[in-house]
Structure formats: structure tokens, C-alpha cells
C-alpha positions in Angstrom: -35.6 -60.1 52.8 -38.9 -61.7 51.9 -41.9 -59.7 52.6 -44.0 -60.8 55.6 -47.6 -60.7 54.5 -50.5 -60.2 56.9 -52.7 -63.3 57.3 -55.9 -63.4 55.3 -59.2 -63.2 57.2 -60.0 -66.8 56.2 -56.8 -68.3 57.6 -55.5 -66.3 60.5 -57.9 -63.8 61.9 -58.8 -65.7 65.0 -55.8 -68.0 65.3 -53.7 -68.1 68.5 -50.7 -68.2 66.2 -51.0 -65.3 63.7 -48.4 -64.7 61.0 -47.9 -61.2 62.3 -47.7 -60.7 66.1 -50.0 -58.4 67.8 -50.6 -57.0 71.3 -54.4 -57.7 71.0 -55.6 -60.9 72.7 -57.6 -63.1 70.4 -60.5 -65.2 71.6 -58.6 -68.4 70.9 -55.8 -67.3 73.2 -58.2 -66.5 76.0 -59.8 -69.9 75.6 -56.3 -71.5 75.7 -55.5 -70.0 79.1 -58.9 -70.6 80.5 -58.5 -74.3 79.5 -55.2 -74.4 81.4 -57.0 -73.1 84.5 -59.9 -75.5 84.0 -57.5 -78.4 83.8 -56.6 -77.8 87.5 -60.2 -78.7 88.5 -61.1 -81.2 85.8 -58.1 -83.4 86.2 -57.1 -83.3 89.9 -55.4 -86.6 89.7 -53.0 -85.4 86.9 -51.8 -82.1 88.5 -48.2 -83.4 88.8 -48.2 -84.2 85.1 -49.8 -80.9 84.4 -47.1 -79.0 86.2 -44.5 -80.8 84.2 -46.2 -79.9 81.0 -46.3 -76.3 82.0 -42.7 -76.2 82.8 -41.7 -78.0 79.7 -43.9 -75.7 77.7 -42.1 -72.7 79.1 -38.8 -74.4 78.2 -40.1 -75.0 74.6 -41.1 -71.3 74.3 -37.6 -70.3 75.3 -36.2 -72.4 72.4 -38.8 -71.0 70.0 -37.5 -67.5 70.7 -34.2 -68.3 69.1 -35.2 -71.0 66.6 -38.6 -69.9 65.4 -37.9 -66.1 65.5 -34.2 -65.6 65.0 -33.3 -68.8 63.1 -30.6 -69.9 65.6 -30.5 -73.7 65.6 -29.6 -75.3 69.0 -29.2 -78.9 70.2 -27.9 -77.9 73.6 -30.6 -75.6 75.0 -30.7 -77.9 78.0 -27.5 -76.3 79.1 -29.3 -73.2 80.4 -32.2 -75.2 81.7 -29.7 -77.2 83.8 -27.9 -74.0 85.0 -31.2 -72.6 86.3 -32.1 -75.9 87.9 -28.8 -76.2 89.7 -28.8 -72.5 90.7 -32.2 -72.9 92.4 -31.2 -76.2 94.0 -27.8 -75.1 95.3 -29.4 -71.9 96.7 -32.0 -74.0 98.5 -29.5 -76.5 99.9 -27.5 -73.6 101.4 -30.6 -72.3 103.3 -32.3 -70.0 100.8 -35.5 -71.8 100.0 -37.7 -68.8 99.2 -39.2 -69.8 95.8 -39.7 -66.5 93.9 -36.3 -65.1 94.6 -34.9 -68.5 93.8 -36.5 -68.3 90.3 -35.0 -64.9 89.8 -31.6 -66.3 90.6 -32.2 -69.2 88.3 -33.1 -66.9 85.4 -30.2 -64.6 86.0 -27.8 -67.6 86.1 -29.2 -68.9 82.9 -29.0 -65.5 81.3 -25.4 -64.9 82.3 -24.3 -68.2 80.9 -26.4 -67.6 77.8 -24.8 -64.2 77.3 -21.3 -65.6 77.8 -21.8 -68.4 75.2 -23.9 -66.4 72.7 -20.7 -64.9 71.1 -19.7 -68.5 70.2 -23.1 -69.4 68.8 -24.6 -66.5 66.9 -21.7 -66.0 64.4 -21.7 -69.5 63.0 -23.7 -71.2 60.3 -26.6 -73.6 61.1 -24.2 -76.6 61.3 -21.7 -74.7 63.4 -24.5 -73.6 65.8 -25.6 -77.2 66.2 -22.1 -78.3 67.0 -21.3 -75.4 69.4 -24.6 -75.7 71.3 -24.3 -79.4 71.6 -20.7 -79.0 72.8 -21.7 -76.5 75.4 -24.4 -78.8 76.8 -21.9 -81.7 76.9 -19.3 -79.7 78.7 -21.7 -78.5 81.3 -23.0 -82.0 81.8 -19.5 -83.4 82.4 -18.6 -80.4 84.6 -21.6 -81.0 86.9 -20.6 -84.7 87.0 -17.0 -83.9 88.0 -18.1 -81.6 90.9 -20.0 -83.9 93.2 -19.2 -81.6 96.2 -21.3 -78.9 94.6 -23.8 -80.6 92.4 -24.1 -84.1 94.0 -22.6 -85.7 90.8 -24.4 -88.7 89.4 -26.5 -89.1 92.6 -28.1 -85.7 92.2 -28.2 -82.7 94.6 -29.5 -83.9 98.0 -31.3 -81.8 100.6 -33.3 -79.5 98.3 -36.0 -77.9 100.5 -38.3 -75.2 99.2 -40.2 -72.9 101.5 -43.9 -72.2 101.3 -45.0 -69.7 98.6 -45.7 -66.4 100.5 -45.4 -68.4 103.6 -48.7 -70.2 103.0 -48.7 -72.6 100.1 -46.5 -75.7 100.5 -45.6 -78.0 97.6 -47.7 -81.1 98.2 -47.6 -84.6 96.7 -50.8 -84.1 94.7 -49.1 -81.3 92.7 -51.8 -78.7 93.4 -49.4 -75.9 94.5 -46.9 -76.9 91.8 -49.5 -76.6 89.0 -50.9 -73.3 90.1 -47.4 -71.9 90.7 -46.1 -73.1 87.4 -49.1 -71.7 85.5 -48.8 -68.3 87.1 -45.0 -68.1 86.3 -45.6 -69.3 82.7 -48.3 -66.8 82.1 -46.3 -63.9 83.4 -43.2 -64.8 81.3 -45.4 -65.5 78.3 -46.9 -62.0 78.5 -43.4 -60.6 78.4 -42.1 -62.7 75.4 -45.4 -62.1 73.6 -44.9 -58.4 73.8 -41.2 -58.8 72.8 -42.0 -60.7 69.6 -44.7 -58.2 68.8 -42.3 -55.3 69.1 -40.2 -53.8 66.3 -37.3 -55.8 67.8 -39.3 -59.0 67.3 -40.1 -58.1 63.7 -36.4 -57.4 63.1 -35.6 -60.9 64.3 -37.9 -62.3 61.7 -36.0 -60.3 59.1 -32.8 -61.8 60.4 -34.3 -65.3 60.1 -35.5 -64.7 56.6 -32.4 -63.0 55.2 -29.5 -62.3 57.5 -27.3 -60.7 54.8 -29.7 -57.9 53.9 -30.6 -56.7 57.4 -27.4 -54.8 58.0 -28.2 -52.9 54.8 -31.2 -51.3 56.5 -29.2 -50.4 59.6 -30.1 -53.4 61.8 -27.2 -54.7 63.9 -27.7 -58.4 63.4 -25.2 -59.8 65.9 -26.3 -57.5 68.7 -30.0 -58.5 68.2 -29.1 -62.2 68.1 -27.0 -61.9 71.3 -29.9 -60.2 73.1 -32.6 -62.7 72.1 -30.2 -65.6 72.9 -29.6 -64.2 76.4 -33.4 -63.7 76.9 -34.0 -67.3 75.7 -31.3 -68.7 78.1 -32.8 -66.7 81.0 -36.2 -68.1 80.3 -34.8 -71.6 80.1 -33.1 -71.0 83.4 -36.4 -70.0 85.0 -37.9 -73.2 83.7 -35.1 -75.3 85.1 -35.4 -73.5 88.5 -39.1 -74.2 88.5 -38.6 -77.9 87.9 -36.2 -78.0 90.9 -38.6 -76.2 93.1 -41.6 -78.3 92.2 -39.9 -81.6 92.4 -37.3 -80.6 95.1 -34.6 -82.5 93.3 -32.1 -81.9 90.6 -29.9 -84.4 88.8 -27.5 -84.6 85.9 -30.3 -85.4 83.4 -31.3 -81.6 83.3 -28.1 -81.2 81.2 -28.7 -84.3 79.1 -28.9 -84.3 75.3 -32.2 -86.2 75.3 -33.9 -83.2 77.0 -32.7 -80.9 74.2 -33.7 -83.5 71.5 -37.2 -83.9 73.0 -37.6 -80.2 73.1 -36.9 -79.9 69.4 -39.5 -82.6 68.8 -42.1 -80.7 70.8 -41.4 -77.6 68.8 -41.7 -79.4 65.5 -45.0 -80.9 66.7 -46.5 -77.7 67.7 -45.0 -75.4 65.1 -42.0 -73.0 65.3 -42.2 -69.2 65.3 -45.6 -69.1 67.0 -45.0 -69.2 70.8 -48.1 -71.3 71.3 -46.5 -74.0 69.2 -44.1 -74.7 72.0 -46.9 -75.0 74.6 -49.1 -77.2 72.5 -46.2 -79.3 71.3 -45.1 -79.9 74.9 -48.6 -80.9 75.9 -49.1 -83.3 73.0 -45.7 -84.9 73.4 -45.9 -85.4 77.1 -49.5 -86.6 77.2 -48.7 -89.0 74.3 -45.6 -90.1 76.2 -47.6 -90.7 79.4 -50.5 -92.5 77.6 -48.4 -94.6 75.2 -45.9 -95.7 77.9 -48.8 -96.9 80.1 -50.4 -98.6 77.1 -47.3 -100.3 75.9 -44.2 -99.9 78.1 -41.9 -101.6 75.5 -42.9 -100.2 72.1 -44.3 -96.8 73.0 -41.5 -95.0 71.3 -42.5 -96.5 67.9 -45.9 -94.9 68.1 -44.5 -91.6 69.3 -42.1 -91.6 66.4 -44.9 -92.4 64.0 -46.8 -89.4 65.3 -43.9 -87.2 64.6 -43.4 -88.5 61.1 -47.1 -88.0 60.3 -47.1 -84.4 61.6 -43.9 -83.5 59.7 -45.2 -85.1 56.4 -48.8 -84.0 56.5 -48.9 -80.9 58.8 -46.7 -78.2 57.4 -45.9 -75.9 60.3 -46.8 -78.4 63.0 -50.2 -78.8 64.6 -50.9 -75.1 64.6 -50.0 -74.9 60.9 -52.4 -77.8 60.1 -55.1 -76.0 62.0 -54.6 -72.8 60.0 -54.7 -74.8 56.8 -58.0 -76.5 57.7 -59.5 -73.2 58.9 -58.5 -71.6 55.6 -60.1 -74.4 53.5 -63.2 -74.3 55.6 -63.5 -70.5 55.3 -63.2 -70.7 51.4 -65.9 -73.3 51.3 -68.2 -71.2 53.4 -67.7 -68.2 51.1 
């Protein structure tokens, strides 16, 4: 297993994405979350978009847990997002619209399906993982399409009504409640996964990612660890899906779609894998660029988004956060 070196003072001491995880909150992290709170007041007309960014960022972080930390490649992570979305939606349709318990059910549903399918995923090579995860996503998509009495089929699930949060805060068209609710849920889950990846378990996952064959030699049960992190990742994706259903009060087949998984991979590449914050920043950059470019040029916006991705991959090793670390390191050497 390759040794994991601690970041040098010039390149990672104040980064929100250090090479080695830590429980200590860095100033850049605090600024990041304060900026997310400030966006609620600075951009009141964009709160709906903001809530979508927060939910998608949560979804991207869930993928980063298996891809960036454990090295599990997935092209069907939307399967668990969709399971959570439909779990929250079906629960609401049948009269249980309380949002917090609905999120718990969504997360549990995603985790159960993730655990059940993890045995098929974690034992294969990268190519096998791609095919198996893609196949799982396609099967769930078609399964939801063939059960219109339960899922609504191609028309989506009708009649999703979510109660007020704590009996006081209703989901309004301006997206104010959705943004605040999404931010709180994201922050709580982020604290949990942040502590997870900073634990010995999280460091062992990095060892599995670097050299899976040598980890059993030091007494680390590789398969068991991969199953655990895959289940946790699926549960977090399920919560993200349930949150989307609750804030939009609608769920359709697109939650299982391959484009959602593909876009998620793009976001993670943009932000940087194995960093947690890479998923959040990648989701924000991707969705803001999508929103701005589609308004600017409704026909050719995908060209410019593709160009952005190519530039980041070619010139920013490790995504946006990797590029920031490199620039800070060069600046630090010049100042010395």
C-alpha cells in the first residue's frame, strides 16, 4: 500500500480538502458553510435552484464515499437516490407526510437496497462494477415503469403532499423552506460522514483504494469494509432522493435515469474525488453553469459545459479543489 503522506504547510494546511482527514474544522470550511447560509439572504430569487444544488451536492458526497475513498466505480448510483425518492413519495401519498420521519424511511430504504446489492458490486473489478451498477439502475428504472399502480409509471407519482416541518414551516413556491431544510439536513449528514472518513475505518478505506491486495495482510477485512461503506453511501443517496421528493412534492422515473448518475460523475470529477467538499463544489459549479449556459444559449449550452469539463480534466489535476491546492502551494513557495 502506498504511504499516505501528510500535506505540507504550504499546500494543505488551510485547505477544506486536506490529504489526511481530521476532526478539526479549518477556517476555509467554516467560511464555506457560512457562505451557504449567506446565499439564502443574498440570492432570494434563486432559493429553488439553491435547494437543488444542496440536494445534488448531498447526492455527490454519497458517491464520493465509495468512489473517492473506497475506489468503487459506479454508473448506477441513481438507483438508491430513486429508491429514497419513491419511498418518501409513496409514504406521503398514503397519508404519512411528516418530512423528518419520511427522510428516515427514505434513507433506510436506500440503505437496505444498497446492502442487498453490495454483495454483487464489491467483489468485481472496475469494469464489472460499472456494468453491475449500471444494470441495477436500469432494472429499477424499468421496474418502476412497470408498476404504475405503485409508482405512477411514466406519469410520475401523483398526490405527493408533505406536511409542514414541525407543524410550522410549509414548503413555499419561493423555495425558502426547501433551502433552509436542505441545508440543515446536508450539514447534519456531512458532519457524520466527515467523522466517518476521519476515523480509522475511513483511513482503512483509503488503504483498500490504494492497494486492495495488501490490506488483508494487515488484518483488514476488505469485503466487509466495502459492504459497510457501500450501504452507508446508498442510505445517504436515499436521503437525498427523499429530500428531492419532499421539496418538489413530485417524483418521476427520471430519478432512476442513467443521465442522473452520469451527471453525478461529472460533478465529482469537476470538484475532485476523495475530498467530500469536491462533491459539494462540483455540484454547485455544474448546476450553476447548466442554469446560466442554458439561459444564455438554449441550443448549444452542452458544448460549453463539455468544454469546461475537458479544461478541468486536462489542466486541473484533482478537480477544482486539486487546482486550488496546486496554486496555493506555488504561491506559498514564492512567498518563502
